[in-house]
VOBAVO-279801 format. One record per atom (N, C-alpha, C): x, z negated, y negated; atom name; residue number from 1; residue in three letters. Coordinates in Angstrom, 3 decimals. Layout:
// residues N
PT	X	Z	Y	atom	seq	type
PT	X	Z	Y	CA	NUM	ALA .
...
END
This chain:
// residues 119
PT	X	Z	Y	atom	seq	type
PT	35.940	33.878	17.341	N	1	MET .
PT	36.968	32.834	18.230	CA	1	MET .
PT	35.574	32.062	19.648	C	1	MET .
PT	35.759	31.845	20.214	N	2	LEU .
PT	35.316	31.706	21.591	CA	2	LEU .
PT	35.524	29.757	21.429	C	2	LEU .
PT	34.689	29.308	21.501	N	3	ILE .
PT	34.422	28.024	22.110	CA	3	ILE .
PT	34.556	27.457	23.434	C	3	ILE .
PT	35.079	26.276	23.877	N	4	PRO .
PT	35.417	26.132	25.124	CA	4	PRO .
PT	34.252	25.262	25.807	C	4	PRO .
PT	33.969	25.117	26.711	N	5	ARG .
PT	32.581	24.571	27.017	CA	5	ARG .
PT	32.398	23.919	27.056	C	5	ARG .
PT	33.708	22.880	27.413	N	6	ALA .
PT	33.973	21.348	27.064	CA	6	ALA .
PT	33.136	20.755	25.830	C	6	ALA .
PT	33.616	20.929	25.048	N	7	THR .
PT	33.642	21.263	23.636	CA	7	THR .
PT	31.550	20.931	23.316	C	7	THR .
PT	31.595	22.183	24.070	N	8	LEU .
PT	30.170	22.349	23.278	CA	8	LEU .
PT	28.786	21.574	24.535	C	8	LEU .
PT	29.916	21.368	25.777	N	9	ARG .
PT	28.693	19.688	26.333	CA	9	ARG .
PT	29.092	18.542	25.455	C	9	ARG .
PT	29.535	18.290	25.489	N	10	THR .
PT	30.450	16.818	24.353	CA	10	THR .
PT	29.555	17.159	23.150	C	10	THR .
PT	29.663	18.249	22.764	N	11	THR .
PT	28.665	18.143	21.060	CA	11	THR .
PT	27.161	17.617	21.336	C	11	THR .
PT	26.657	19.153	22.800	N	12	ALA .
PT	25.460	18.724	22.669	CA	12	ALA .
PT	24.715	17.372	23.371	C	12	ALA .
PT	25.994	16.656	23.774	N	13	ALA .
PT	26.082	15.187	24.049	CA	13	ALA .
PT	25.747	14.657	23.649	C	13	ALA .
PT	26.282	14.732	22.339	N	14	ALA .
PT	26.137	13.324	21.261	CA	14	ALA .
PT	25.239	14.257	20.627	C	14	ALA .
PT	24.627	14.992	20.217	N	15	ALA .
PT	23.769	15.370	18.937	CA	15	ALA .
PT	22.297	14.623	20.110	C	15	ALA .
PT	22.549	14.885	20.982	N	16	ALA .
PT	21.261	14.659	22.221	CA	16	ALA .
PT	21.120	12.871	22.473	C	16	ALA .
PT	22.292	12.310	22.759	N	17	MET .
PT	22.932	10.393	22.405	CA	17	MET .
PT	22.011	9.979	20.839	C	17	MET .
PT	22.550	10.863	19.797	N	18	THR .
PT	21.570	10.635	17.872	CA	18	THR .
PT	20.704	10.568	18.116	C	18	THR .
PT	19.619	12.030	18.977	N	19	ALA .
PT	18.400	12.341	18.616	CA	19	ALA .
PT	17.647	10.664	19.885	C	19	ALA .
PT	18.121	10.453	20.556	N	20	ALA .
PT	17.755	9.112	21.285	CA	20	ALA .
PT	17.568	8.060	20.063	C	20	ALA .
PT	18.771	7.912	20.632	N	21	LEU .
PT	18.996	6.983	18.814	CA	21	LEU .
PT	18.692	6.348	17.769	C	21	LEU .
PT	18.262	7.498	17.058	N	22	VAL .
PT	17.317	7.680	16.013	CA	22	VAL .
PT	15.579	7.585	16.446	C	22	VAL .
PT	15.603	7.985	17.315	N	23	GLY .
PT	13.769	8.025	18.137	CA	23	GLY .
PT	13.404	6.636	18.398	C	23	GLY .
PT	14.311	6.077	19.115	N	24	LEU .
PT	14.181	4.007	18.864	CA	24	LEU .
PT	13.877	3.949	17.585	C	24	LEU .
PT	14.281	3.863	17.065	N	25	GLY .
PT	14.614	2.668	16.024	CA	25	GLY .
PT	13.611	3.491	15.274	C	25	GLY .
PT	13.582	4.985	14.916	N	26	ALA .
PT	12.163	5.038	14.363	CA	26	ALA .
PT	10.860	4.339	15.030	C	26	ALA .
PT	11.138	3.646	16.047	N	27	GLY .
PT	9.306	3.647	17.244	CA	27	GLY .
PT	10.126	2.328	16.879	C	27	GLY .
PT	11.014	1.016	16.918	N	28	SER .
PT	11.195	-0.242	16.174	CA	28	SER .
PT	10.104	-0.021	15.237	C	28	SER .
PT	10.484	-0.225	14.221	N	29	ALA .
PT	10.108	-0.001	12.143	CA	29	ALA .
PT	8.453	-0.274	12.657	C	29	ALA .
PT	8.165	1.292	13.728	N	30	ASN .
PT	6.655	1.510	13.123	CA	30	ASN .
PT	5.911	0.861	13.852	C	30	ASN .
PT	6.595	-0.116	14.543	N	31	ALA .
PT	5.154	-0.783	15.499	CA	31	ALA .
PT	5.722	-2.486	14.411	C	31	ALA .
PT	6.556	-3.016	13.851	N	32	ALA .
PT	7.459	-3.975	13.778	CA	32	ALA .
PT	5.703	-5.025	13.044	C	32	ALA .
PT	5.819	-5.923	13.380	N	33	GLY .
PT	5.174	-6.585	12.914	CA	33	GLY .
PT	3.520	-6.807	13.630	C	33	GLY .
PT	2.776	-5.266	13.917	N	34	TRP .
PT	1.944	-5.275	14.238	CA	34	TRP .
PT	1.427	-6.093	15.794	C	34	TRP .
PT	0.650	-6.800	16.421	N	35	PRO .
PT	-0.329	-7.367	17.384	CA	35	PRO .
PT	-0.466	-5.943	18.782	C	35	PRO .
PT	-0.834	-6.696	19.508	N	36	PRO .
PT	-0.773	-5.198	20.481	CA	36	PRO .
PT	-2.031	-4.657	20.405	C	36	PRO .
PT	-2.391	-3.423	20.673	N	37	LEU .
PT	-3.447	-3.172	20.468	CA	37	LEU .
PT	-4.472	-3.936	21.641	C	37	LEU .
PT	-5.959	-4.362	21.036	N	38	GLN .
PT	-6.941	-4.847	21.940	CA	38	GLN .
PT	-8.418	-4.718	22.087	C	38	GLN .
PT	-9.298	-4.296	23.180	N	39	GLU .
PT	-10.346	-3.672	21.984	CA	39	GLU .
PT	-10.774	-5.120	21.456	C	39	GLU .
PT	-12.019	-3.831	20.244	N	40	GLY .
PT	-12.770	-5.425	19.229	CA	40	GLY .
PT	-11.918	-4.666	17.567	C	40	GLY .
PT	-12.555	-5.655	16.805	N	41	GLY .
PT	-11.956	-4.943	15.450	CA	41	GLY .
PT	-11.265	-6.818	14.751	C	41	GLY .
PT	-10.205	-6.176	13.957	N	42	TYR .
PT	-9.819	-7.133	13.119	CA	42	TYR .
PT	-8.796	-7.369	11.607	C	42	TYR .
PT	-9.273	-7.949	10.685	N	43	LEU .
PT	-8.876	-8.326	9.736	CA	43	LEU .
PT	-7.959	-9.443	10.009	C	43	LEU .
PT	-6.479	-8.538	8.572	N	44	TYR .
PT	-5.119	-9.071	8.734	CA	44	TYR .
PT	-5.217	-9.727	7.552	C	44	TYR .
PT	-4.779	-10.832	6.970	N	45	THR .
PT	-4.503	-11.245	5.322	CA	45	THR .
PT	-3.339	-10.812	4.799	C	45	THR .
PT	-1.794	-10.510	5.782	N	46	GLY .
PT	-0.836	-10.356	5.834	CA	46	GLY .
PT	-1.096	-8.671	6.019	C	46	GLY .
PT	0.004	-7.615	5.935	N	47	ALA .
PT	0.642	-6.221	5.709	CA	47	ALA .
PT	0.842	-6.045	7.184	C	47	ALA .
PT	0.790	-5.469	8.238	N	48	ASN .
PT	1.286	-5.425	9.608	CA	48	ASN .
PT	0.450	-5.583	10.850	C	48	ASN .
PT	-0.540	-6.318	10.387	N	49	GLY .
PT	-1.265	-6.983	11.057	CA	49	GLY .
PT	-0.770	-8.358	11.377	C	49	GLY .
PT	-0.712	-9.177	10.208	N	50	THR .
PT	-0.343	-10.450	10.191	CA	50	THR .
PT	-0.800	-11.777	9.806	C	50	THR .
PT	-0.385	-12.559	9.220	N	51	GLY .
PT	-1.372	-13.468	8.561	CA	51	GLY .
PT	-2.440	-14.137	9.169	C	51	GLY .
PT	-3.652	-14.312	8.890	N	52	ALA .
PT	-4.472	-14.982	9.461	CA	52	ALA .
PT	-5.483	-13.966	9.735	C	52	ALA .
PT	-6.215	-14.039	11.044	N	53	VAL .
PT	-6.306	-12.741	11.480	CA	53	VAL .
PT	-8.276	-13.232	10.570	C	53	VAL .
PT	-9.644	-12.333	11.086	N	54	THR .
PT	-10.430	-12.370	11.074	CA	54	THR .
PT	-11.552	-11.782	12.213	C	54	THR .
PT	-12.369	-11.874	13.092	N	55	THR .
PT	-11.987	-11.070	14.373	CA	55	THR .
PT	-13.443	-10.353	13.489	C	55	THR .
PT	-14.665	-8.532	13.848	N	56	VAL .
PT	-15.061	-8.542	13.212	CA	56	VAL .
PT	-15.925	-8.054	14.356	C	56	VAL .
PT	-17.151	-8.623	14.064	N	57	ASP .
PT	-18.444	-8.511	14.735	CA	57	ASP .
PT	-18.612	-6.937	15.334	C	57	ASP .
PT	-17.987	-6.052	15.557	N	58	LEU .
PT	-18.849	-4.556	15.962	CA	58	LEU .
PT	-20.191	-4.439	16.004	C	58	LEU .
PT	-21.011	-5.264	17.239	N	59	GLY .
PT	-22.511	-5.197	17.306	CA	59	GLY .
PT	-23.082	-5.221	16.166	C	59	GLY .
PT	-22.905	-5.914	15.222	N	60	ASP .
PT	-23.490	-6.644	14.004	CA	60	ASP .
PT	-23.560	-4.796	12.740	C	60	ASP .
PT	-24.343	-4.322	13.563	N	61	LEU .
PT	-23.729	-2.823	12.713	CA	61	LEU .
PT	-24.799	-3.623	10.986	C	61	LEU .
PT	-24.469	-2.473	10.263	N	62	GLY .
PT	-25.218	-2.539	9.076	CA	62	GLY .
PT	-24.749	-3.676	8.010	C	62	GLY .
PT	-24.531	-4.977	8.411	N	63	THR .
PT	-24.240	-6.449	7.874	CA	63	THR .
PT	-23.308	-6.650	6.827	C	63	THR .
PT	-23.537	-6.571	5.488	N	64	CYS .
PT	-22.328	-6.604	4.859	CA	64	CYS .
PT	-21.891	-7.493	4.261	C	64	CYS .
PT	-20.758	-8.305	5.136	N	65	HIS .
PT	-19.727	-9.803	5.073	CA	65	HIS .
PT	-18.840	-9.380	3.804	C	65	HIS .
PT	-18.738	-11.124	3.567	N	66	THR .
PT	-17.963	-11.199	2.319	CA	66	THR .
PT	-16.753	-11.792	2.451	C	66	THR .
PT	-15.948	-11.528	2.559	N	67	LEU .
PT	-14.467	-12.905	3.430	CA	67	LEU .
PT	-14.126	-13.161	2.434	C	67	LEU .
PT	-13.670	-14.981	3.108	N	68	ALA .
PT	-13.397	-15.815	1.681	CA	68	ALA .
PT	-11.873	-15.782	0.774	C	68	ALA .
PT	-10.646	-14.570	2.117	N	69	THR .
PT	-9.677	-14.530	1.217	CA	69	THR .
PT	-9.220	-12.712	1.525	C	69	THR .
PT	-8.804	-12.208	1.179	N	70	PRO .
PT	-9.031	-10.860	1.425	CA	70	PRO .
PT	-8.193	-10.200	1.997	C	70	PRO .
PT	-8.008	-9.497	2.807	N	71	VAL .
PT	-7.269	-9.154	3.590	CA	71	VAL .
PT	-6.537	-7.693	3.585	C	71	VAL .
PT	-5.554	-7.192	4.163	N	72	ARG .
PT	-4.725	-5.976	3.829	CA	72	ARG .
PT	-3.699	-5.049	4.477	C	72	ARG .
PT	-4.735	-5.485	5.911	N	73	SER .
PT	-4.586	-4.849	7.579	CA	73	SER .
PT	-5.763	-5.030	8.481	C	73	SER .
PT	-5.677	-3.948	9.052	N	74	VAL .
PT	-6.774	-3.607	10.075	CA	74	VAL .
PT	-6.446	-3.510	10.959	C	74	VAL .
PT	-6.898	-3.198	12.192	N	75	GLN .
PT	-7.087	-2.448	14.013	CA	75	GLN .
PT	-8.692	-2.713	14.303	C	75	GLN .
PT	-9.081	-1.843	14.611	N	76	VAL .
PT	-9.744	-1.147	15.475	CA	76	VAL .
PT	-10.239	-0.885	16.662	C	76	VAL .
PT	-10.286	-1.056	17.663	N	77	VAL .
PT	-10.041	-0.407	19.313	CA	77	VAL .
PT	-11.679	-1.200	19.678	C	77	VAL .
PT	-12.460	0.227	19.428	N	78	ASN .
PT	-14.184	0.406	19.773	CA	78	ASN .
PT	-13.962	1.945	19.951	C	78	ASN .
PT	-15.338	2.291	20.904	N	79	GLY .
PT	-15.263	3.367	20.792	CA	79	GLY .
PT	-16.977	4.071	19.943	C	79	GLY .
PT	-17.393	2.856	19.405	N	80	ALA .
PT	-18.760	3.253	18.991	CA	80	ALA .
PT	-18.954	2.837	17.824	C	80	ALA .
PT	-18.267	2.374	17.359	N	81	ALA .
PT	-18.210	1.450	15.932	CA	81	ALA .
PT	-16.596	1.260	14.935	C	81	ALA .
PT	-17.121	1.671	13.223	N	82	SER .
PT	-16.179	1.746	12.559	CA	82	SER .
PT	-16.783	0.748	11.415	C	82	SER .
PT	-15.003	0.646	11.080	N	83	VAL .
PT	-15.263	-0.904	10.184	CA	83	VAL .
PT	-15.157	-0.418	8.642	C	83	VAL .
PT	-16.143	-0.743	7.573	N	84	VAL .
PT	-15.818	-0.091	6.403	CA	84	VAL .
PT	-15.974	-0.716	5.677	C	84	VAL .
PT	-14.485	-1.496	4.715	N	85	LEU .
PT	-13.881	-2.145	3.981	CA	85	LEU .
PT	-13.785	-1.626	2.537	C	85	LEU .
PT	-14.191	-2.764	1.290	N	86	TYR .
PT	-14.492	-3.296	0.006	CA	86	TYR .
PT	-13.758	-3.345	-0.138	C	86	TYR .
PT	-13.155	-2.666	-1.806	N	87	THR .
PT	-12.460	-3.808	-2.624	CA	87	THR .
PT	-13.524	-5.358	-3.478	C	87	THR .
PT	-14.802	-4.930	-3.478	N	88	GLY .
PT	-15.310	-5.645	-4.269	CA	88	GLY .
PT	-16.222	-6.552	-3.199	C	88	GLY .
PT	-16.414	-8.311	-3.423	N	89	ALA .
PT	-17.254	-8.852	-2.851	CA	89	ALA .
PT	-18.697	-7.855	-2.579	C	89	ALA .
PT	-19.656	-8.202	-1.185	N	90	GLY .
PT	-21.035	-7.337	-1.728	CA	90	GLY .
PT	-20.857	-6.667	-1.357	C	90	GLY .
PT	-19.548	-6.043	-0.827	N	91	CYS .
PT	-19.898	-4.633	-0.400	CA	91	CYS .
PT	-19.362	-4.262	-1.184	C	91	CYS .
PT	-18.954	-3.730	-2.328	N	92	THR .
PT	-19.267	-2.918	-4.050	CA	92	THR .
PT	-17.580	-3.053	-3.996	C	92	THR .
PT	-17.119	-2.016	-4.674	N	93	GLY .
PT	-16.000	-1.559	-4.856	CA	93	GLY .
PT	-15.946	0.404	-5.376	C	93	GLY .
PT	-15.241	0.335	-5.566	N	94	ALA .
PT	-15.006	1.693	-5.990	CA	94	ALA .
PT	-13.759	1.988	-4.994	C	94	ALA .
PT	-14.117	3.088	-3.731	N	95	TYR .
PT	-13.175	3.844	-2.201	CA	95	TYR .
PT	-13.088	2.715	-2.112	C	95	TYR .
PT	-14.674	2.672	-1.054	N	96	PRO .
PT	-14.249	1.825	0.677	CA	96	PRO .
PT	-13.392	2.735	1.372	C	96	PRO .
PT	-13.336	2.532	2.322	N	97	LEU .
PT	-12.066	3.022	3.548	CA	97	LEU .
PT	-13.078	2.677	4.839	C	97	LEU .
PT	-13.110	3.421	5.608	N	98	ALA .
PT	-13.773	3.516	6.767	CA	98	ALA .
PT	-12.380	3.840	7.238	C	98	ALA .
PT	-12.887	3.359	8.681	N	99	THR .
PT	-11.693	3.608	9.613	CA	99	THR .
PT	-11.787	4.191	10.648	C	99	THR .
PT	-12.819	4.552	11.597	N	100	GLY .
PT	-13.113	4.823	12.278	CA	100	GLY .
PT	-12.844	4.153	13.195	C	100	GLY .
PT	-13.531	4.771	14.857	N	101	SER .
PT	-13.468	4.236	16.090	CA	101	SER .
PT	-12.032	2.898	16.405	C	101	SER .
PT	-10.795	3.661	16.444	N	102	LEU .
PT	-9.554	3.634	16.399	CA	102	LEU .
PT	-8.668	3.674	15.893	C	102	LEU .
PT	-8.142	2.473	14.666	N	103	ALA .
PT	-7.303	2.750	13.849	CA	103	ALA .
PT	-6.544	1.189	13.971	C	103	ALA .
PT	-5.255	1.294	13.467	N	104	ARG .
PT	-3.989	0.485	12.927	CA	104	ARG .
PT	-3.661	1.061	11.465	C	104	ARG .
PT	-3.844	0.189	10.434	N	105	SER .
PT	-3.675	0.960	8.878	CA	105	SER .
PT	-3.807	-0.566	7.773	C	105	SER .
PT	-2.261	-0.951	7.229	N	106	ASN .
PT	-2.656	-1.815	6.244	CA	106	ASN .
PT	-3.051	-0.725	5.298	C	106	ASN .
PT	-4.337	-1.167	4.138	N	107	LEU .
PT	-4.535	-1.190	3.365	CA	107	LEU .
PT	-4.136	-0.981	1.616	C	107	LEU .
PT	-4.484	-0.124	0.846	N	108	LEU .
PT	-3.659	0.286	-0.627	CA	108	LEU .
PT	-4.359	-0.767	-1.325	C	108	LEU .
PT	-5.645	-1.474	-1.031	N	109	ASN .
PT	-5.761	-2.483	-1.986	CA	109	ASN .
PT	-6.778	-3.030	-1.213	C	109	ASN .
PT	-6.380	-4.655	-1.605	N	110	PRO .
PT	-6.655	-5.498	-0.883	CA	110	PRO .
PT	-8.199	-5.856	-0.746	C	110	PRO .
PT	-8.958	-6.102	0.799	N	111	ALA .
PT	-10.250	-5.515	0.504	CA	111	ALA .
PT	-10.858	-7.236	1.287	C	111	ALA .
PT	-12.577	-7.561	0.067	N	112	LEU .
PT	-12.823	-8.683	-0.189	CA	112	LEU .
PT	-13.907	-8.593	0.522	C	112	LEU .
PT	-14.217	-6.893	1.236	N	113	SER .
PT	-15.601	-7.532	1.971	CA	113	SER .
PT	-15.580	-6.846	2.770	C	113	SER .
PT	-17.065	-6.218	3.475	N	114	TYR .
PT	-16.908	-5.096	5.284	CA	114	TYR .
PT	-18.196	-4.682	5.552	C	114	TYR .
PT	-18.467	-3.547	6.326	N	115	ARG .
PT	-19.240	-3.767	6.873	CA	115	ARG .
PT	-19.386	-3.334	8.144	C	115	ARG .
PT	-20.249	-3.020	9.248	N	116	VAL .
PT	-20.048	-2.645	10.700	CA	116	VAL .
PT	-20.821	-1.606	10.669	C	116	VAL .
PT	-20.136	-0.053	11.040	N	117	VAL .
PT	-21.013	1.188	10.660	CA	117	VAL .
PT	-20.860	1.781	12.309	C	117	VAL .
PT	-22.082	2.851	12.598	N	118	PRO .
PT	-21.790	3.016	13.991	CA	118	PRO .
PT	-20.177	4.241	13.741	C	118	PRO .
PT	-19.719	4.631	14.696	N	119	ALA .
PT	-19.034	5.900	14.717	CA	119	ALA .
PT	-18.906	7.120	14.197	C	119	ALA .
END
């Protein structure tokens, strides 16, 4: 059985429109809540870059910084430095997380301290 060309074009157009709408929805949900990317390092007390922000001095390599409030998300945009986050104060705790020099993510566990290291 042959399908008329008009039906194929209509079906293809509907499929393309559906894919475009799904793609737009996924993109919006993915970026929801995050502040725009900007040069530097930032730690946030809430998920998705929300809450109180701590600006990281990416030039202060090796110094351990203990935070007054645990952070739950991080954003780093820098070609030379990375931030290592620790679950305990004084740069202690199991499973430290190193961000890399370009990162934006939520943390699995709240971090209480960090150290800047070369990327």
